[in-house]
C-alpha positions as CSV (number, residue, x, y, z in Angstrom):
1,X,3.7,-11.7,20.0
2,X,3.4,-11.7,23.8
3,X,1.2,-10.1,26.4
4,X,-0.1,-6.7,25.4
5,X,1.3,-3.7,27.3
6,X,-1.1,-1.7,29.5
7,X,-0.9,2.0,30.1
8,X,-3.8,3.0,32.1
9,X,-4.6,6.7,32.8
10,X,-5.7,6.1,36.3
11,X,-7.9,8.9,37.6
12,X,-7.5,10.8,34.4
13,X,-9.9,8.6,32.4
14,X,-13.1,10.4,33.3
15,X,-11.7,13.9,32.9
16,X,-10.2,12.8,29.5
17,X,-13.5,11.4,28.4
18,X,-15.4,14.5,29.6
19,X,-13.0,16.8,27.7
20,X,-13.3,14.6,24.5
21,X,-17.1,14.8,24.8
22,X,-17.0,18.6,25.2
23,X,-14.8,19.0,22.2
24,X,-17.2,16.8,20.1
25,X,-20.2,18.8,21.3
26,X,-18.4,22.1,20.4
27,X,-17.6,20.9,16.9
28,X,-21.2,19.8,16.4
29,X,-22.4,23.2,17.6
30,X,-19.9,25.0,15.2
31,X,-21.1,23.0,12.2
32,X,-24.8,23.6,13.0
33,X,-24.1,27.3,13.5
34,X,-22.3,27.5,10.2
35,X,-25.3,25.7,8.5
36,X,-27.7,28.2,10.1
37,X,-25.6,31.1,8.7
38,X,-25.5,29.6,5.3
39,X,-29.2,29.2,5.2
40,X,-29.7,32.8,6.5
41,X,-27.3,34.3,3.9
42,X,-28.9,32.4,1.0
43,X,-32.4,31.1,1.9
44,X,-33.0,30.0,-1.7
45,X,-30.0,27.7,-1.7
46,X,-30.1,26.8,2.0
47,X,-28.1,23.8,3.3
48,X,-28.9,20.2,2.8
49,X,-30.1,18.7,6.1
50,X,-28.6,15.3,5.0
51,X,-25.2,16.9,5.1
52,X,-25.8,18.0,8.7
53,X,-27.0,14.5,9.6
54,X,-23.9,13.0,8.1
55,X,-21.6,15.3,10.1
56,X,-23.4,14.4,13.4
57,X,-23.2,10.7,12.5
58,X,-19.5,11.1,12.0
59,X,-19.1,12.8,15.4
60,X,-21.2,10.0,17.0
61,X,-18.8,7.5,15.5
62,X,-15.9,9.4,16.9
63,X,-17.6,9.4,20.3
64,X,-18.0,5.7,20.1
65,X,-14.3,5.3,19.4
66,X,-12.9,7.7,21.9
67,X,-15.2,7.3,24.9
68,X,-15.8,4.4,27.3
69,X,-16.3,1.5,27.0
70,X,-14.3,1.1,23.8
71,X,-11.5,3.6,24.5
72,X,-10.3,2.0,27.7
73,X,-10.6,-1.5,26.2
74,X,-8.4,-0.4,23.2
75,X,-5.5,0.2,25.6
76,X,-5.3,-3.5,26.8
77,X,-7.1,-5.5,24.0
78,X,-5.9,-5.5,20.4
79,X,-9.4,-6.2,19.3
80,X,-10.6,-3.0,20.9
81,X,-7.7,-1.2,19.2
82,X,-8.7,-2.5,15.8
83,X,-12.4,-1.6,16.3
84,X,-11.3,1.9,17.3
85,X,-9.0,2.0,14.2
86,X,-11.9,1.2,11.9
87,X,-14.1,3.8,13.4
88,X,-11.4,6.6,13.5
89,X,-9.8,5.8,10.2
90,X,-12.6,4.7,7.9
91,X,-16.2,5.0,9.1
92,X,-16.2,8.4,10.9
93,X,-14.0,10.1,8.1
94,X,-16.5,9.0,5.4
95,X,-19.5,10.5,7.3
96,X,-17.6,13.7,8.1
97,X,-16.4,14.2,4.5
98,X,-19.8,13.6,3.0
99,X,-21.0,16.5,5.2
100,X,-19.0,18.8,2.9
101,X,-17.5,20.9,5.7
102,X,-15.3,23.0,3.4
103,X,-18.2,24.0,1.2
104,X,-20.2,24.9,4.3
105,X,-17.3,27.0,5.5
106,X,-17.1,28.9,2.2
107,X,-20.8,29.7,2.4
108,X,-20.8,30.7,6.0
109,X,-17.5,32.7,6.1
110,X,-17.3,36.4,5.2
111,X,-16.2,36.8,1.5
112,X,-12.6,37.9,2.4
113,X,-12.0,34.8,4.6
114,X,-13.7,32.5,2.1
115,X,-11.2,33.8,-0.5
116,X,-8.4,32.9,1.8
117,X,-9.7,29.4,2.3
118,X,-10.0,29.0,-1.5
119,X,-6.5,30.2,-2.0
120,X,-5.2,27.6,0.5
121,X,-7.2,24.9,-1.3
122,X,-5.5,25.8,-4.6
123,X,-2.0,26.0,-3.1
124,X,0.5,23.5,-4.3
125,X,0.8,21.7,-0.9
126,X,-3.0,21.3,-0.7
127,X,-3.2,20.0,-4.3
128,X,-0.5,17.4,-3.6
129,X,-2.0,16.3,-0.3
130,X,-5.5,15.9,-1.8
131,X,-4.3,13.6,-4.7
132,X,-5.6,10.1,-4.2
133,X,-2.0,8.6,-4.5
134,X,-0.7,10.7,-1.6
135,X,-3.9,10.1,0.5
136,X,-3.6,6.4,-0.2
137,X,0.1,6.3,1.0
138,X,-0.8,8.2,4.2
139,X,-3.9,6.2,5.1
140,X,-3.0,2.7,3.9
141,X,0.7,2.7,3.3
142,X,1.5,3.7,6.8
143,X,-0.3,0.6,8.2
144,X,2.6,-1.6,7.3
145,X,5.0,0.7,9.2
146,X,2.6,0.6,12.2
147,X,2.0,-3.1,12.5
148,X,5.1,-4.6,11.0
149,X,7.6,-2.6,13.2
150,X,7.8,-1.8,16.9
151,X,6.0,1.5,16.2
152,X,2.6,0.2,17.4
153,X,3.9,-1.0,20.8
154,X,5.9,2.2,21.2
155,X,2.8,4.4,20.5
156,X,0.6,2.3,22.8
157,X,3.1,2.6,25.7
158,X,2.7,6.4,25.8
159,X,-0.6,8.4,26.1
160,X,0.7,11.0,23.7
161,X,1.7,8.4,21.2
162,X,-1.7,6.9,21.4
163,X,-3.4,10.2,20.7
164,X,-1.0,11.0,17.9
165,X,-2.0,7.6,16.4
166,X,-5.7,8.5,16.7
167,X,-5.0,11.9,15.0
168,X,-3.2,10.1,12.2
169,X,-6.0,7.6,11.6
170,X,-8.6,10.4,11.5
171,X,-6.7,12.9,9.4
172,X,-5.5,10.4,6.8
173,X,-8.9,8.7,6.7
174,X,-10.6,12.0,6.0
175,X,-8.0,12.9,3.4
176,X,-8.5,9.6,1.5
177,X,-12.3,9.8,1.7
178,X,-12.1,13.3,0.4
179,X,-9.7,12.4,-2.4
180,X,-11.9,9.5,-3.5
181,X,-15.5,10.7,-3.0
182,X,-15.7,14.0,-1.2
183,X,-18.3,16.5,-2.3
184,X,-16.0,19.4,-1.4
185,X,-13.9,21.1,-4.2
186,X,-10.7,19.3,-5.0
187,X,-8.7,21.0,-7.8
188,X,-6.2,18.1,-8.3
189,X,-8.8,15.2,-8.2
190,X,-8.5,12.8,-11.1
191,X,-11.5,11.3,-12.9
192,X,-13.8,8.6,-11.5
193,X,-12.1,5.7,-13.2
194,X,-8.7,6.7,-11.8
195,X,-10.2,7.0,-8.3
196,X,-11.7,3.6,-8.6
197,X,-8.2,2.2,-9.3
198,X,-6.8,3.9,-6.2
199,X,-9.7,2.5,-4.1
200,X,-9.1,-0.9,-5.5
201,X,-5.4,-0.7,-4.5
202,X,-6.5,0.3,-1.0
203,X,-8.9,-2.6,-0.8
204,X,-6.1,-5.0,-1.8
205,X,-3.6,-3.5,0.6
206,X,-6.0,-3.8,3.5
207,X,-6.7,-7.4,2.7
208,X,-3.0,-8.3,2.4
209,X,-2.1,-6.6,5.7
210,X,-5.1,-8.3,7.5
211,X,-4.1,-11.7,6.1
212,X,-0.5,-11.2,7.1
213,X,-1.6,-10.2,10.6
214,X,-3.9,-13.2,10.9
215,X,-1.1,-15.6,9.8
216,X,1.5,-13.9,12.0
217,X,3.7,-12.9,9.1
218,X,6.0,-9.9,9.6
219,X,3.8,-8.7,12.5
220,X,5.5,-7.0,15.5
221,X,2.5,-6.7,18.0
222,X,2.9,-7.6,21.6
223,X,-0.6,-9.1,22.1
224,X,-2.0,-12.6,22.6
225,X,-2.3,-14.5,19.2
226,X,-6.0,-14.9,19.6
227,X,-6.5,-11.2,20.0
228,X,-4.3,-10.4,17.0
229,X,-6.2,-12.9,14.8
230,X,-9.6,-11.6,15.8
231,X,-8.3,-8.0,15.3
232,X,-7.2,-9.1,11.8
233,X,-10.7,-10.3,11.1
234,X,-12.1,-7.0,12.3
235,X,-9.8,-5.2,9.9
236,X,-10.5,-7.5,7.0
237,X,-14.3,-7.5,7.2
238,X,-14.8,-4.1,8.7
239,X,-12.5,-2.6,6.1
240,X,-14.4,-4.3,3.3
241,X,-17.7,-2.8,4.5
242,X,-16.2,0.7,4.9
243,X,-14.6,0.5,1.4
244,X,-17.9,-0.6,-0.1
245,X,-19.6,2.4,1.4
246,X,-16.8,4.6,0.0
247,X,-17.2,3.0,-3.4
248,X,-21.0,3.7,-3.2
249,X,-20.3,7.3,-2.4
250,X,-17.9,7.5,-5.3
251,X,-20.4,6.1,-7.8
252,X,-22.9,8.8,-6.8
253,X,-20.4,11.4,-8.1
254,X,-20.3,9.8,-11.5
255,X,-21.2,12.4,-14.2
256,X,-20.8,11.0,-17.7
257,X,-19.2,13.5,-20.0
258,X,-21.2,14.7,-22.9
259,X,-19.5,14.2,-26.3
260,X,-20.3,16.7,-29.0
261,X,-20.7,15.1,-32.5
262,X,-20.3,16.9,-35.8
263,X,-23.6,18.0,-37.4
264,X,-25.0,15.3,-39.7
265,X,-24.4,15.6,-43.4
266,X,-21.6,18.2,-42.9
267,X,-18.9,17.7,-45.6
268,X,-15.6,16.4,-44.1
269,X,-13.6,19.5,-45.3
270,X,-15.8,21.9,-43.4
271,X,-16.3,19.9,-40.2
272,X,-15.4,22.0,-37.2
273,X,-13.0,20.3,-34.7
274,X,-14.0,20.9,-31.1
275,X,-10.9,21.1,-28.9
276,X,-10.7,18.7,-25.9
277,X,-11.3,20.1,-22.5
278,X,-8.3,20.5,-20.3
């Protein structure tokens, strides 16, 4: 571990920040417009204002991660990078996923387009990608490849690599949050107990990676040791809080299955067997 590499954007920082802000504002406007259409099409059902608030919160967290002062600091300080990582990969995805953007799209789109979206959601690639095991590998499993190989320093040395890293954090974080506790439809999602197991694996993996980072084991990060250790602490404690929030979101989806019992005093020979649900 040595001095962290810098790759400033020079005069492009402010235009880049302005463009990022405009994109976030446009996305917020698109969501609110879709919510308005959903309420107008079905006034009785409407759209939960809490979902809209969750989406706007997620965008605010993205703005905090991608705009000054944190974004410039993340280029030269590993602690800033790790704070950015937590926001992009864990906190913002949870808030965005809990806003149920897919459900909103299905309600706001014309029927023909909504059927196309539904067909995509039920396609084999989408079913595989939405499984918690795949989402776990993409969101948590790739961290070892990022921090235990030269990949992190390579990405940080090129603006495009840095933005691709951001995109991966956000996309994989949203996928994992959706697979574990998303309110949107997920045809291939296992039961709550299985999802708790996957979440437990993610918690353990984050802890192990953070501890290895703090101790300097297997780490290939060109940054001062103090920054790496403090970044590891941010990952350890910040990850714990985010995963507790995800666990709380998962628990709220718990719906105990009702078991149908045979009618009392029915002779064994005439008891009707109720087939198990698929």
